[in-house]
N, C-alpha and C positions, 0 to 999 in steps of 0.2 A: 368441605365447601361452607364458605361464609353465608351467615344468614342474608346478607345482601346479595350474593352470587343466588341463592334459592329464591328470594324474592324475585330477582331479574328473569330468572328463568320460568318461574310461574307467571309472572305477568305476560311474558313472551306466548307461552302456552294460553292464557286467558285473551290475548288479543287476538291469535290465530282462530280460537274458536270462540268467539264473540257471540254467536248465534245459537251457541250448542248449551246443553246441560253439562256442567262439569263437576265431577266429584272428586275430590281431593282426600285420599285415606291414609291413614298410618296409624300405628299402635300409639298407646298412652304414652306420653313422655318425650314424644319423637319431635315436638314443638309445632304442632298444628295451632295451636292458640296464639303462640308467639306470632306465626306467620300471619295469620288471617287478620290479627289487629293491627297489621303493618300493612295490608293490602285493601284497598276500596272495595265496596260492595259484595264482600265476603260474607258467608253465612254459618255460623255453627252450628253441626248438627243436634249436638246435645242440647242447644237451647231451643232450637226449633221442636225437637221432640218433647222435652221435659214441659216446655208451655203448654203441651197438648195432652197430657198424661194426668191421670189420679195421682193423688198423694201416696197410695196404695203402690202403684205400678212404680214409681218413681223410688219408694223405700225399697222393693224387690231389687231394683236395678243397681242401686247403689251399694248393694251388699258387698263384704270382702270375705274370701278370696273371690276372685272373678272364676265362674265356673260355666262350663257348656251350657248349662240350663239359662243361667242370667243372659249370657250372649245371645243366646235362640231367641229369649222373650225381647231381648234390646232389638234383635233383627225384625222380628214381626212386628213390633210396635213401629220400628222406624218404617217399614215398608208400607203400614198402613196409613201413617199420619204425617209422614214428612215427604215434601217434594222439591225437586230443585227446579229454579226458573232461570232460563237464558239469562247470561250478565251477570249471575249472582252465583259464583263458584261455591260449592258447600264443602265445609272440612269437616270429616268426622272417622268412623270406624266402619262404616257399612257402605257396600255400593248398592245404591239407588237408582232408578230409573234414570238412565243419562246417556249421552253419546261420547264423553271423554271422561277417563278415569286417570288421575296422576296418583300414582304410589309413592308416599314418602318412605323410602327405605334407609331404615338406621342400623349401623352395626353394632353388634352385642357390646362391646366395650363402652361405646357412647352411651347405649341405651342403659347399661347397668350403672353409670356414672349419674345419668339424669334421674335414674330411679332413686338411687341412693340420697340425692341432694334433695329430693321432694317426698322422700319415706314413703316411697311406692315400691309396691312388690315386684322385682323384678320378673319373678316367675308370672304371675298377671300379665305384665307386659308382655311376655315373650309368649303366653296361651293366647293372648289376643292378636299378636303378630300372625301367629299361627292361622288363627281363624281369618284373618284379613286376606292372608297368601291363599287360602281355600277359596275365599270369595273371589279374588282375582282370578284363579284357574278356573273357575265356574262360569264367569262371565266373559272370559276370552273366546269362549264358542259364538258369543253375538258378533256377528259379521261386520256390524256398523259400529262398532263401540271401537275407540282410538285409546290406547295405553300408552302412559308414559312412566318412566321411573326416574325419580330423582334422589340421587345418594346422599345420604346426610352424614357429615363426617366432622 
């Protein structure tokens, strides 16, 4: 699916759910930043979080390789400090309180290619992807949450 098609699909979801809080999730290197720069009124979860935490917390979260401990702390801080407003979809890696979740699904071949081009660890991206999938599975029990999946290729 082309970037333009993904943007069109996202915009259709955003219009349909304009009065809801929308969380768009995907692993690193899947294209979240590229997409949110091309769609109006979107918020980057990392920017929202990192503007509200201490330097020590930020240094801990930016360690490599990515570990479950780092992911757990990122999740906890995000739940505490970041909130989504209706009309301002948030792009990130954690599902926070919202009515709509859009998952950006990227296949392994494309993810590996993007990780290589950005000198990012494919293993870290896969570990984050697994954590996001677990978060999605845990949130599917909420009856009032609508889920969308967009395949990136």
